C-alpha positions, 0 to 999 in steps of 0.5 A: 950071809947077813946081806942075803939073810936081811934081802929076804927078810925085807922081801917076806915084809915087803909081799906081807905088806901087798898082801895086806894091801890087795886083800882089801880089793876084791871084784869091781861091778864093772870090767871085772863083773864082766871078765868073770861072767864070759870067763865061766861061761866060756871055755878058754880056747873059745874065749881067746877067740872070741876076745881077738877077733871081736875086742883084743889082740892081748893074748897073753894078758887075757889068757892071765885073766881068764886063769885069775877069775876062774879061780879063788880071788885069793889066787889073784891076791897071792899071785899079785902080791909077788908080782908086787914084788918080783917088780921093783927087784926086777927093776933094781937088778936092771939098775944095778946092771947098768948103772956105770961110775957117772964120770966121764964124757959121751966118748968115754962111756963105753968104758966107764966102771961099773958103779955096782960092782955086784953078782948078786941082788941081795949084795946091792944093800937094804937102802937101795931095795928100799928106794926100789919099793919106795916107787910105788909111794911116789906115784899118783894114788889114782895110778898105783889104784887103776894099775896095781890094786885093781883085779883085771888092771894088775894083770894088764898092767903089774903082771905084764910090765914085771913080765917085761922087766925080767924079760930084758936081764939077759940083755942087761947082762948081755949088754954091761956084763958081756964086754968082759969076755968079748973081742971085738972081730972083722966077722959077724958071728953067732954065739952059743955061749957067754954071758947071759946064761942059758937057764935066764931064758926058761923064765925070760923067753915066757915072760917077753911073751906076756910083755909083749903081748898085754899092753902095747906100752910095754910091748914096744918097750920092750922090742925097742930095748931088744933090738937096741942090745942085739944091735949093739952086740954086732956094732961093738964086738961084731958077736949075736947071742944065739938065745937072745936073738930068739928070744927077739924073734919071740917078742917082735913075733908076739908083739905083730900078733897083738896089733893084727887081730881082727878085733883091734878095729872093731874095739876103735871104733866102738871106742870112738862112738863111746869115749871121743867122737872128734877123734877122727875128724879133729885136725891134726894140729888139735890132735897134737896139741890135746896129746901135748896137753895131757901127757905134760899136765901127767907130768906136772901132776901125776909123774912130778915126783918122779922127775923129783927125785931125778933132780935132788938125786943128781944134784948130790951127784954134782956135789960129789964132784972134784971140781964143778964149773959154772955150767955145774953151778947154773944146772944146779940152780935150775934143778932147785928151782924145777923142784921147788915148782913141783913141790908148790902144789904140796902147799896149795898153790898150782899155778904150774899144775892145773892143767884145767883137767878137772873140768874133763870128766875122764869117766864118760864121753869126752865131746868135745875135746878141750881147744888151744883157744879155750885155754886161759894164760895160766894154762899156757904158762904151766904148758910152757914151764912144764915144756921147759922142765922136760927138756932140762931133765933130758939135758939133767940126766946126761949130765949127771950121769956122766952120758949114760946112753941107756937112761937117756933112752929109758927117759925118752921112753917114758915121755913115747910111753904115753905119746902112744896114746896120741893113737888113741880114742881113750886118752883120757878114759884110760885114766891114770894106769897109763902113767904107771910105765913111765913111772917105772923107768923113771924109778930105774934112772933114780936107782942107776943115778943113786949106785953113783954116790959113791958114799954109802952114807949119802946114799943112804940119807938119799933113799932115806928121802925118796921113802920120806917123799913117798910116804908124805905123797900117800898120806896127803893123797889119802887126806885130799881124797878120803878126808882122813 
């Protein structure tokens, strides 16, 4: 009972803090003014039809935009504060379900015991709840501002990602809890009962629709993980949960409707003209280069502390092993080196993080786009270094987690959610909010790895380190941006 009261007290404090933060925000002069004008001059279905035909297929987010801009700004502030609480709590819930004891090999990962054998969110412990919320502080302040504190940006990103995360909860229950009562048969069968419970779908199916029909990044991740969970049940237990199948079908249909919008072609044509005129004519090699250059820069700058978090928690996991091999020491040494390299910018050393991106005006048309020929030797070195860091981190998660496939998939999904911008002429113009989903996926990995720390005191210390790192990150960025 004490844990429950402590949890709800913490949630209340986070809500108050989030509300105070968003209360400093109002409608912006750009997109917010645009949405406010058209929402208040059109009917609901008229507005959705106009947007679908002439601009975008994100109908769920557009419906929420219509609701928010039809009401007073105070509604958005309360609702957004609530979403900012639900988002990390949803990630924590998924991590608690997915985390397995980090011991064993690839062949034994399916039989591993849960690292967090608790049934309720408040039983995860206050330190883990603080670590989940600390994810906001580990982000770039620009990413957080665009994706969480900007009115229409928060609707498209924070709200849709929150819905997408909670839409995955019954799949986590099915994959990681459903095995308790599951018996593998020889024939494929439909299952109406069992884990997850039916009541979950009352909110997860609407959440899936919002997640799939808002931002393409979230929709793609949602569809892939839902399909994988259904396929897992078929291959392992020869069973299909009926409600999971219904939600998966609904999600796929919603995602297809998003891409079928006639306005998508109009939007892309306009964005090419306004943001990247070379988009359709540039050679494939150059297109691949600018995508790799942009993506690697994000991991060296905006996303770096999430990689640091994965490396630090992984070091603690290696340290708790009873028997350490030579390969463990080699991996640990590399993790320390990459961690130091990622933290160098805080000391003013940017040789590993300067990709020349500061010379690209993301608020204007990028013409011409960067080319490989104009990159300096220092930029090439930084790109090679960051590529090595990303490859190492994949192997690192594999090793320290004990080959937990779910964490590896989340890691690859974080990279893929940025690589999808290869198909968008607004790769630069979309700004740092594109990195938001990657940060959230890597927060999930960090939390799942933290559950693998067997000693509670050591886990609490690591959670404190993550919080301190996040606070330091926010303060240093605030000083750099605003000189205060």
